[in-house]
C-alpha positions as CSV (number, residue, x, y, z in Angstrom):
1,X,-1.0,-5.3,17.2
2,X,1.5,-6.9,14.3
3,X,3.7,-10.1,14.1
4,X,6.8,-10.2,13.8
5,X,8.2,-11.6,10.2
6,X,11.7,-11.0,10.5
7,X,14.8,-9.0,10.7
8,X,18.2,-8.7,9.4
9,X,19.9,-9.1,12.8
10,X,21.0,-6.5,15.5
11,X,23.5,-4.1,14.1
12,X,25.4,-1.1,15.4
13,X,26.0,2.4,14.1
14,X,29.3,4.1,13.6
15,X,28.6,5.4,16.7
16,X,28.2,1.8,18.5
17,X,24.6,2.4,18.7
18,X,22.6,-0.9,18.2
19,X,19.8,-0.5,15.8
20,X,17.2,-3.2,14.0
21,X,15.4,-3.2,11.4
22,X,12.3,-5.8,11.4
23,X,9.4,-6.6,8.6
24,X,6.3,-6.5,10.5
25,X,2.6,-8.2,9.5
26,X,-0.9,-6.8,10.6
27,X,-4.1,-8.3,9.5
28,X,-7.5,-6.8,10.5
29,X,-11.2,-6.0,9.5
30,X,-12.0,-2.1,9.3
31,X,-15.1,-0.3,8.2
32,X,-15.1,2.3,4.9
33,X,-17.7,3.3,3.4
34,X,-19.9,1.3,5.1
35,X,-18.8,-1.9,4.6
36,X,-16.7,-4.3,6.4
37,X,-12.6,-4.9,4.3
38,X,-9.8,-7.0,5.1
39,X,-6.5,-5.3,5.8
40,X,-3.1,-7.0,5.7
41,X,-0.2,-5.6,5.0
42,X,3.9,-6.3,6.1
43,X,6.5,-3.5,6.4
44,X,9.5,-2.7,7.5
45,X,10.4,-0.5,11.1
46,X,13.1,0.3,12.3
47,X,14.6,0.4,16.3
48,X,17.4,2.3,18.5
49,X,19.4,1.4,21.6
50,X,17.4,-0.4,24.3
51,X,14.7,-1.1,21.9
52,X,16.2,-2.7,19.4
53,X,18.7,-5.2,21.7
54,X,15.0,-5.7,23.7
55,X,13.1,-6.6,20.1
56,X,16.1,-8.3,18.4
57,X,15.5,-11.3,21.3
58,X,12.4,-11.8,20.3
59,X,11.5,-15.0,18.2
60,X,9.6,-14.3,14.4
61,X,6.3,-14.8,14.8
62,X,5.8,-12.9,18.3
63,X,2.7,-10.6,18.4
64,X,3.4,-7.6,19.8
65,X,2.4,-3.9,20.1
66,X,4.4,-1.1,18.9
67,X,4.8,2.7,20.3
68,X,6.8,4.9,18.5
69,X,6.9,7.7,15.6
70,X,6.6,8.3,11.8
71,X,9.9,9.7,10.2
72,X,11.3,9.4,6.4
73,X,13.6,6.7,6.0
74,X,15.8,9.0,5.0
75,X,17.1,12.2,3.0
76,X,16.7,10.8,0.2
77,X,14.0,8.4,0.9
78,X,10.3,10.5,1.4
79,X,9.0,7.0,2.5
80,X,7.5,6.9,5.7
81,X,9.2,4.7,8.3
82,X,7.6,3.5,11.9
83,X,10.6,4.0,14.5
84,X,9.6,1.8,17.5
85,X,10.6,3.8,20.7
86,X,8.9,1.0,23.0
87,X,6.5,-2.3,22.7
88,X,4.6,-4.6,24.8
89,X,4.8,-8.6,23.8
């Protein structure tokens, strides 16, 4: 589960496809090397089409579960990015 931290607002690609970049946060306790540690991150995710439109209607702070796939951010940017294909609020 992640929490919506904000977005740059719903936009459209040159071909008219809705797109949304979101910032999400995650906090949990994980086991590593036999010890418990706190994991806290903030990262960006991207959604397109109907998924982007539905996500854009959610309020900041909403807790959601995201589904999708990892891809690089772009040809010139090898950084990983989660492409959201569905979610559960």
